[in-house]
N, C-alpha and C positions, 0 to 999 in steps of 0.2 A: 556592544553586540550588533546595533541596528543601525548605528553608524558605517561598522563594519560593513554590514552586510548592502547599506545601501550605498557605499564607495564600489564594493563588488562591481554590486548591479548595473552600475555603468558603465562596467566593457561587457556587458552580457549580450553578445550576437543574436542570441535566439530571441522568438520571436513569442511570449506568450499566449498559449489558445487559449488555455483552463487553470481557473485557481478555484481551486475549495467545487470540486465538477463532481455530482455524485451520475455514478452510472447504476445500471441496472440489468440483469440477465435471467432469462430463465435456464432452469438448470435441471431437467428432469421434472419434480414435481416441487420444487424447491423454486423461490427469488435468489440470485445473489444479489447484495446490494454492499453496494460501497462508497469510499467518498475519498477523489486524489486530490491531494495536494496541489497539483501545479503540472499541466502538459504542456510543453516548448516544443516550437518551432524550430529544426535547426538553422542555419542557412543557406546549406546543403538538402533540403528538403525531407529532414526524415525527423519523425517525432520522439520527444523525449518525456516520459514519464517521472515525476518527479516527485520525494518524501520527502517532507523535514524530519528531522530529526532534533531531541532536544538535550538527549543523556551524551556524556561528553566520550562513550567506547566508540571510538570509528572501527566501522568491519572493514575486512581486508573487501577484494573482488571475489575471492572464493567464497568465503559468506553470505556473500551481494547474489551470485546463483546459484544457491537454495535459499534465500530470503523467503519462507511462504506470505508478508504479507506484499512484499514490492509485487510478487511471481501472479498475484490474487492481480490486483491495479493493472499490471501489465495484460491478464486476461480481461479487465473489467474495461479495460478502454479497447481494447478489440472489442469486444462484445456486447459492450453495455455504449460505445459512446462510437462505434466505425471508425477507431485511430489503432493503425496500423505504429505500433511502439517498435521503434530501432532501439533503441536504450532504456534500459530505469536509473537510474539517478537513488541517494540520499544523501540528504546537502544535511548537515549538522551542524546547527547554528550558534556554539557553544563553540568550534574550531576556526569554524569559517570556511573549513574542506566537505569536498565534493566526489564521493566515490560513483564510479558509473559504470557500469557491464552491458555488452549486450545482450537485446533481449532475445532469447530465444524459443520459440513458437515450438519447436519443436517436443516439450515435456506435458502441453498443454493437457492432452488427453490424461496424464494421468493427475497432473492436478485437478485434472474437474471430479473424475473418481474419489480423487483424496476430498474435494469441501463436499463431492452427494454424499459418502458415507460420513462424512464430520454431521454432515443436514438432519441425513437418516436418523442417527442414535439424538442427536438432540431433540427431532420429533418424538422418538420412542421415548426418551425423559433418559436416555438409555448415555449416561456423560457425568464425569468428575469433575468439573471445572476446576481450573488455579486458584485456588481465592489469595493467591497472596496477593488478585488486582483487582480485588475487591473493592478496595477503595479510591479506584479511579473508575470504577465500570458504573456503562449508566444505566443498571437495571442491577442496584448494588441494594436499593430499598425493597425487590418485589423477587428478585431471587431464592428460590427456598434453601440456594447451598449458601448467601454469602455472609462474611463474618461480621459484614458491614452494617447491616441490615438500622443499622440506631434512626 
């Protein structure tokens, strides 16, 4: 995998601007924080937000257009890093495939409303988390809902 990735990177024409870059921005009474795997600057001068995935399922472009995590990264790049993303991409390490879609900022207000609503519910402790993620969650030892508190 590493050899294939390294070889593919030799042909990359874009410039890596950020790797594992944290973003932080205010949203009402909340702070939104995340970590973007990579931001590239294309030869055309456009920014691409890249997220790496290690699972084998490769999303379609249609799935990517509504991928909440990736959309939050696009918003985080704009709001937290001052970078205007033109593209959002998922790079699948296992298959070596990359799926890219244009970033559409027209959905940002709806996304902010969704993030704000979830954050409000979390602040009120009015949520039921998906416990299937507990074994991999950073909060598994302290979360009262965790099935992996051992």
